[in-house]
C-alpha positions in Angstrom: -59.3 -54.6 -52.9 -60.0 -54.0 -49.2 -56.6 -55.4 -48.2 -54.8 -53.3 -50.8 -56.6 -50.2 -49.5 -55.7 -51.0 -45.9 -52.1 -51.7 -46.8 -51.9 -48.4 -48.8 -53.4 -46.5 -45.9 -51.0 -48.2 -43.5 -48.0 -47.3 -45.8 -49.2 -43.7 -46.0 -49.7 -43.5 -42.2 -46.1 -44.8 -41.7 -44.7 -42.3 -44.2 -46.6 -39.4 -42.4 -45.4 -40.6 -39.0 -41.8 -40.6 -40.3 -42.3 -37.0 -41.5 -43.7 -36.0 -38.1 -40.7 -37.7 -36.4 -38.4 -35.7 -38.7 -40.1 -32.5 -37.7 -39.9 -33.3 -34.0 -36.2 -34.3 -34.4 -35.4 -30.9 -36.1 -37.3 -29.0 -33.4 -35.6 -30.9 -30.6 -32.2 -30.5 -32.2 -32.7 -26.7 -32.4 -33.8 -26.7 -28.7 -30.7 -28.6 -27.6 -28.4 -26.4 -29.7 -30.0 -23.2 -28.2 -29.6 -24.6 -24.7 -26.0 -25.7 -25.1 -24.7 -22.7 -27.1 -26.7 -19.9 -25.4 -28.1 -21.2 -22.2 -31.7 -20.9 -23.0 -34.3 -22.6 -25.2 -36.0 -22.4 -28.5 -38.9 -20.3 -27.1 -36.5 -17.6 -25.9 -34.4 -17.7 -29.1 -37.6 -17.2 -31.1 -38.4 -14.1 -29.1 -35.0 -12.7 -29.6 -35.3 -13.2 -33.4 -38.7 -11.6 -33.4 -37.4 -8.6 -31.6 -34.4 -8.4 -33.9 -36.8 -7.9 -36.8 -39.3 -5.7 -35.0 -37.9 -4.0 -31.9 -39.9 -2.1 -29.3 -43.0 -4.3 -29.0 -45.6 -4.7 -26.2 -45.9 -8.1 -24.6 -49.3 -8.5 -26.4 -47.7 -7.6 -29.8 -44.8 -10.1 -29.1 -47.3 -12.8 -28.2 -49.1 -12.2 -31.5 -45.8 -12.3 -33.5 -44.8 -15.6 -31.8 -48.3 -17.0 -32.3 -48.6 -17.9 -28.6 -50.6 -16.7 -25.6 -49.6 -13.7 -23.5 -48.8 -15.6 -20.3 -46.4 -18.0 -22.1 -44.6 -15.1 -23.8 -44.4 -13.3 -20.5 -42.7 -16.4 -18.9 -40.1 -16.6 -21.7 -39.5 -12.8 -21.6 -39.0 -12.8 -17.9 -35.9 -15.1 -18.1 -34.5 -13.0 -21.0 -35.0 -9.8 -19.0 -33.4 -11.2 -15.9 -30.4 -12.5 -18.0 -29.9 -9.1 -19.7 -31.0 -10.0 -23.2 -34.2 -7.9 -23.3 -35.0 -4.5 -21.8 -38.4 -3.5 -20.5 -39.1 0.2 -20.9 -42.3 2.0 -19.9 -44.3 3.2 -22.9 -44.2 6.9 -23.6 -47.8 6.9 -24.6 -49.1 4.8 -21.7 -46.9 4.5 -18.6 -48.8 1.4 -17.6 -47.7 -0.4 -20.7 -44.2 -1.9 -21.1 -42.2 -2.0 -24.4 -39.7 -4.8 -25.1 -36.5 -4.4 -27.0 -33.2 -6.1 -27.3 -30.2 -5.1 -25.3 -26.7 -5.1 -26.8 -26.2 -8.6 -25.3 -29.4 -9.8 -27.0 -28.4 -8.3 -30.3 -25.0 -10.0 -30.1 -26.6 -13.4 -29.4 -29.1 -13.1 -32.3 -26.3 -12.1 -34.7 -24.5 -15.4 -33.9 -27.5 -17.6 -33.8 -29.2 -19.4 -36.7 -32.8 -18.5 -37.4 -35.2 -20.0 -34.8 -36.9 -23.2 -35.8 -40.3 -21.5 -35.4 -39.2 -18.7 -37.7 -38.2 -21.2 -40.3 -41.6 -22.9 -40.1 -43.4 -19.6 -40.4 -41.3 -18.5 -43.4 -41.9 -21.8 -45.1 -45.6 -21.6 -44.6 -45.8 -18.0 -45.7 -44.0 -18.9 -48.9 -46.7 -21.4 -49.8 -49.6 -20.4 -52.0 -52.7 -19.5 -50.0 -54.5 -22.7 -51.2 -51.7 -24.9 -49.9 -51.6 -23.1 -46.6 -55.4 -23.6 -46.2 -55.1 -27.3 -47.2 -52.2 -27.9 -44.8 -54.1 -26.3 -41.9 -57.1 -28.4 -42.7 -55.1 -31.6 -42.8 -53.2 -30.7 -39.6 -56.6 -30.0 -37.9 -57.9 -33.4 -39.0 -54.7 -35.1 -37.7 -54.9 -33.2 -34.4 -58.6 -33.9 -33.9 -57.8 -37.6 -33.7 -55.0 -37.0 -31.2 -56.2 -34.5 -28.6 -59.2 -32.5 -27.5 -59.4 -29.1 -29.1 -58.3 -26.2 -26.9 -57.0 -22.8 -27.0 -56.0 -21.3 -30.4 -52.8 -20.1 -28.9 -50.7 -22.9 -27.5 -47.7 -22.2 -25.2 -44.4 -21.6 -26.9 -42.6 -24.7 -28.3 -40.8 -26.7 -25.6 -41.8 -24.3 -22.8 -44.0 -26.9 -21.0 -41.5 -29.6 -21.7 -38.9 -27.6 -19.8 -41.2 -27.4 -16.8 -41.8 -31.2 -16.9 -38.1 -31.9 -17.3 -37.3 -29.7 -14.3 -40.0 -31.4 -12.3 -38.6 -34.9 -13.2 -35.1 -33.8 -12.1 -36.5 -32.4 -8.8 -38.4 -35.7 -8.2 -35.2 -37.6 -8.9 -33.2 -35.5 -6.5 -35.9 -36.0 -3.8 -35.9 -39.7 -4.4 -32.2 -39.9 -4.0 -32.2 -38.0 -0.7 
């Protein structure tokens, strides 16, 4: 009986690992498509999609809508502003606060782009019954507790840190060649 249970647990673990791989593959594919078609990554594409649905947000509101921390959202927004996809406008109510909205260039990109991977995940989860969402969160928490220490509730945007790491690796490679 113990061997059967172990084999069953191993088979389940393999099936779950394969599903995680599928999810990572989809996310990476979206990242690569966004990079090659539009010149920026999934994090920035997600921000453009959020602003398409809900224009004129503060940075804190945008961070909340993208389920990330304010500093990560700020980094992603900075590139989009400098590239002309997002406009920063001082708030009429509080001149210290900045409002974010899409430019014509940003709206044009979002019209051509498929929904962001993060958007699809959030829509899929929102479509689940509340009990399924709670169960999925609990299971993911259990899975993550065995993989990494618990940390901040608001992780950086998907692939944002990977980009920094990739750029650092490229820089090290250039330095090593020199």
